[in-house]
N, C-alpha and C positions, 0 to 999 in steps of 0.2 A: 693406430698402429705402424709404431715410426718403423723406418728400413732398419736401424743399426738394431732392432728388437726383433728381425728376424732371421733365423739359424738358415743355413745351407738345406735343411731337412725339407725346407718348403717344397711340396710339390706341384710344379707347373701344370699337371692335369687338372687339379684341384681348383686351378682359377680361370679356366674355358668351359661352356658348353657345349665345346665339340672338339674333334683333333683332325689333323692333317687334312686331308682333301674331304673328309667327310663333312668339314664346314660348310660347303658351296650349298648356293640357295639350289632348291629344288627345282630340273629343269622346266618344267612345266608352268612353274611360277616364273622363273626368268622369263621364259618366252613370251608369257604374259605382261610381264613389265615393260618390255624390249619392243614388244608391238606397236611399229607405226613411229618408233623411234627412226629418223634419218640419220646415217652413221656419216655425218660430214659430207662429203662430196666425191661423186665419180673422179677417179685420174687415173689415165693410162697406163703410170707404171705401178699402180697395186695392183700386184699379181693376186693376190691371197689377203680378202679382209674377213667381215665375220660372216658371210653369207652360208658355207658348209660348216659352221662349228668345229674349224680346223686348230689345230695346235697353240698355231702363231700365225702375227700378219708377216708379209713379204712384201718388200718394197723392192722395183727394181731400179738400180744403182748404175747400171750401163749394160752392154751385153754378157759382160763375162762376170759380175757380180748381181747378186739379189742380197740386200738386206730383211733377217729375221729379228722379230722382234715379241718378245712376249712380256709378262708378269703375272706371279703365281704367288702367294703368300696365304698362311692360314694359321691357326691357333696348337697349342702343343699335343703331341698323338705319344711324346714318352715324356718321362719325368728329368731324366736329365738334359741339362741344358747344350749342354754341347752337343751331343747326338740330334737333339729337337734341331738347334741350327745346321748342321750337317745334313739331317733328311729334307727340309724346307726347303736351300740351296739345291741340292740334286733332284726334287721334283721339278723344281723351277725351270734348271737345264733342261731335264727331260722333254720339253714343249720345242728346243731349239732341234735338237738330235732327232725328234720324232719328225720335224721336217727334211730330214736328211743335212741340216746344216750344222758347220763347226762352230762352237760357241765363239765369240771374240770378249767379252767384255761384261759385267754386271754391276748392279746397283743393288745395295740395301735397301730393303723395305723393313722399320724396326718399331711395331707400338707396344713399349711396356709399364704395367703398372706400377709405378717408381716406387710407390707407397708399401708395396707389399712383395717386392723383389728385391734381395741385396744387389747392389750392384758388381759385384763379383759373379753371380749368375748370368746378369744381362749381357756382360763384358764375354761368359761362357757361351751362349747362346751366337752371338757373333763371330765367335773366335771358330764355331765349327763353322761356318759359312763361309767362313773365308777359307779355311781349310779344303772344303768339297771345290771351292772355285778353283783353287792351286792345283787341286788333284786334276782338275778340268785343267789346267793350264792358260788360264785367265785371269785377269786382274780384278779383284773387287774395287770398284774405282769410287765410293761414297755411296751415298744412298740418304734416305731421310728418315725420322725419329718423331716419333709423340708418345707423348704419355697416356697410355690409354686402359682403357676398363679390364682388358684380358690382354695375356702375351699375344703377339703376333710378329711373326718373322717371314720373308721371303725377299727374292728380286725380283726386280727388273733386267732382263738381260737380254742381247743381242748377239746375233752370229751372222756367218757368211755361206753365201749356197751358190753355184753355178746356174743361172736360171731354170738350164734343161737340164738338172740335177735333182730339181726342189719333187720331193714325195708329197702329195697328200694324201688327203684320209680319204679321199671320194673316186679315186681311180682303181678300182677293183674289177676285177672281170670273171666270166663266168670259168668257174672252173679251177680260179686259184685257192691254193693252198694257204690255209689260216695257220701263221705259225707264233707264239706268245712267247715271249722271253723270259717273263719272270712267273715265280706263282702266285697264287690268287690267297688272299685272306690277310692283306695289312689291316685292314679294318677290325677285322675282327678281333685281334691279337693286340692292336692298340685299345680296343674295348678290354680286353685282358689287362692289360699294363693299368688303365685304370680302375680296373675295378680289383687291382691284387691278384689274379687267378693265372696270370700267366708265368710260368719255371724259368728259370736261366736260359736253360736250353731254345726253348721259346723267344726268350726276347732278344738273344744271338743270334737268330734266323731272323728274328722282324731288325734288325738293324743290320746286318749282311745285305738284304735285300734292299731295304730302302735308301741305301747309301751305295749301291752300286751305278755308277753314271751310266746311261744308257746310250754310249761312244758306239757300239755298232750302227747307230743310223747314220754315219758318218760313209759307213763302207757301204750299207745299202741303197745311198746317194749313187752310187756308182754302178748299180746293178738296172740294166733295163727292164729284167724279167720281176722287178718289186715294182709291184703296179700300184699298191697303195700301203700306206703305213701311218700309225696312231699311238699313242703313248694310253694305256690304260689307267685311267685315275679315277677323281670320286665319284663319277657315274656308272662307274662297276666296266667290267668285262661286256656286260650286255649293254650297256648305255652309248658306248663306244663302238662298237660292234655295230650297232642298230644308226649309227652316225656313219658307220663308212657303208652302210648297204645303203642307205639311203642316197647318201651320194650318188651312187653310182647304178643306182636303181634294180639292185638284187636283193635275194636272200642268202640264209648263211644255214650251214648243217654243222652243230657243233657236238662231239661227242664226249659226254661227261668225263666217261673213266680216263679218258686224255689228257684233262684239265689238271696241271700240276698246282697241288695245292700245299700251304704251307704248314709246317710242323704243328701239331695242335689247334688248327683252325676248326677244326671238322668237331675234336670233343668240347672244344669252348661253346661252340653252335649249338650242339646238343645239351648243353646245360643253359642255355638262353642268354649267352654272350654276345653281343653284338653291337654296331652302331646303329643308332636310328635311322641311319639313311639307307639301311639295306631297305627300309621299309617304304621311303621315299622314293630310291630307284624303279621298286618294286611298280610302286602305284602308276610311276610316269612310264614304264617301260615295258609291266608283265603282261599285257594286253597284247603285245605284240608278238609274244613267246609261244610256241606251242612246245609243251612238257610231256614228256614220255614219261607217264603212269607207272614205270616200273622205276622211274626215281626214288632214291630218298627223299626226304619231306623239305630237305636241308639245300635242295641241288638250285632249287630259284634263288636262296637268299647268298650262297655262295658266287653267285653269276651276278648279283650284284651288289656284292661287298666293294664300299669304296679304297679303289688303291690309290695310297701316298708312294709316289715315285715308284707305281707300278710299269709293270714293263712293257716294252714295244710290240705292239701287232701287226705283222705281218701279212699282207695278202701279196702272192709270190706265184709265178709259174710255175707248175707242177716238176719242169725239169729243174727248178733254179732252189726247190727244195733245201736238199740237202746241202747246198752250198751255203743257204742261210744258218742252218743249223749248227753248221761248222763256222760261221765267223761268230755267230752267239758263242759258243762253248769255247773257242779261241780267246773272247773276254772274258770266260770265268762264267757264263750264263748256263750254269748244270740242269739247270729246270727247265730249259728252252724245251717245248716239245710244237709238234702238229698238232692243232686241238679241230681241224674239221676243214671248209670250205667254204667258199661262195657260190649261190650257185642261181641261175635265171628262177626269174620269177619276183613277189612283191614283197617289198623288203619288210621280213620276217626272218626269225630263228626258230630253227628246230633245235631244240635241246634235247637230246637224247643219249640210250644207255647205251654206246659203244657198240656201231654197229659197220664196225671196219672203218674210219676215216681215213682217207688216204696218207701213205709216207710221204 
C-alpha cells in the first residue's frame, strides 16, 4: 500500500506488537544476554555505570559538575501521534530527573514504517517530542532516523548534576519512607486503548500522567534526607523497588491500600485487559514477593504493571516525608502518596493489605 493511500485514521498501536515501556526485554532474559559482557573499561570518573541497574550513566566532568546520560525509546502506547511523541520524550527525560539532574540537551531517536504511515503523522510524533523538550526547557538538537517495520520514538538525553547531589537507586536506609509520585496502571490503560475499551476520562488521565515531567527530582537532589531515588517504568513498581532493595541490601513493606491507582485500571484488569509485560514481570520478580492472602487476586498484577513515564519512587528519612510530599504537590502531582517503608532484612517485598504504613 502506498503512503498516499493511507488516511490519518491509521492506528499507531495496530502497527506494533507492544507499547510503551511494556516493550522492554524481560529482565531475566536481558540479564542472561548481558552475562559475561565487559562494558568498556573502568574509568575513574565514571560515577555510575551499569552495575546497579540505575536510571542513567553518570560521568564526572569536574568537582562541580557530572554529566548524566540516558537513552529511551519504544513503540506506541496510544494512537494519537502527537501524544505518542510527548509521552516517549517525557519518559526518556524521567531518567535524568531520577538521578536528581537537570536536563540540558536531547537528540531524537526515530524509526518509522514510511510505507504505512502518512508523513503528516510522522511529523506529529516528532512535534510531540519537541514540545515535551520545550516544556523541559531544553533544545531538541537533532537525532537519527531509520525506516523500520514498527513505529519507534524516543530520546537520547543528557543532564547535569553536582556530583555530591547525585541521587542513586541503591542508597536507601532502614526505616526510610517510600513515596510514589504517580498513580499505577499506565500499562493497563494502554492496553485498553489498543483494545478500544478505554473511555474518554480514562484516556485523559492516561495522557495527564504520562506527559507530566518528573521535575521534582531536581529539588530532591538538594535534600540530604532523600537517600535513594528511581523512576518506575517498564519493570513495574515491583521490579524497580526490588532494584532499590538489592542495591541497599534491604527489604520493603508496601501497604496495598495506599497505592495510588489510575481511574479504570482496576476495572480493566478485572475484565482481563492488560499488557503481556505484567506476566513477564511477575515471572521475573514474583518469587521475591510475600503477598498478603487477604489481597485481591489482581494485586500482584498491578504491582507488576509496566509504567510508561511513571512516577518517581523516593526513599527518604521519616522526618523528610512531609517535605517530599509537599514538593510533589507543588508541581501538581496530586496522586503522590506514602506507600510503605524500607526495612532491614533480605531484599524482598511484602505487599500487605494496609497495616498502618507510616505517614
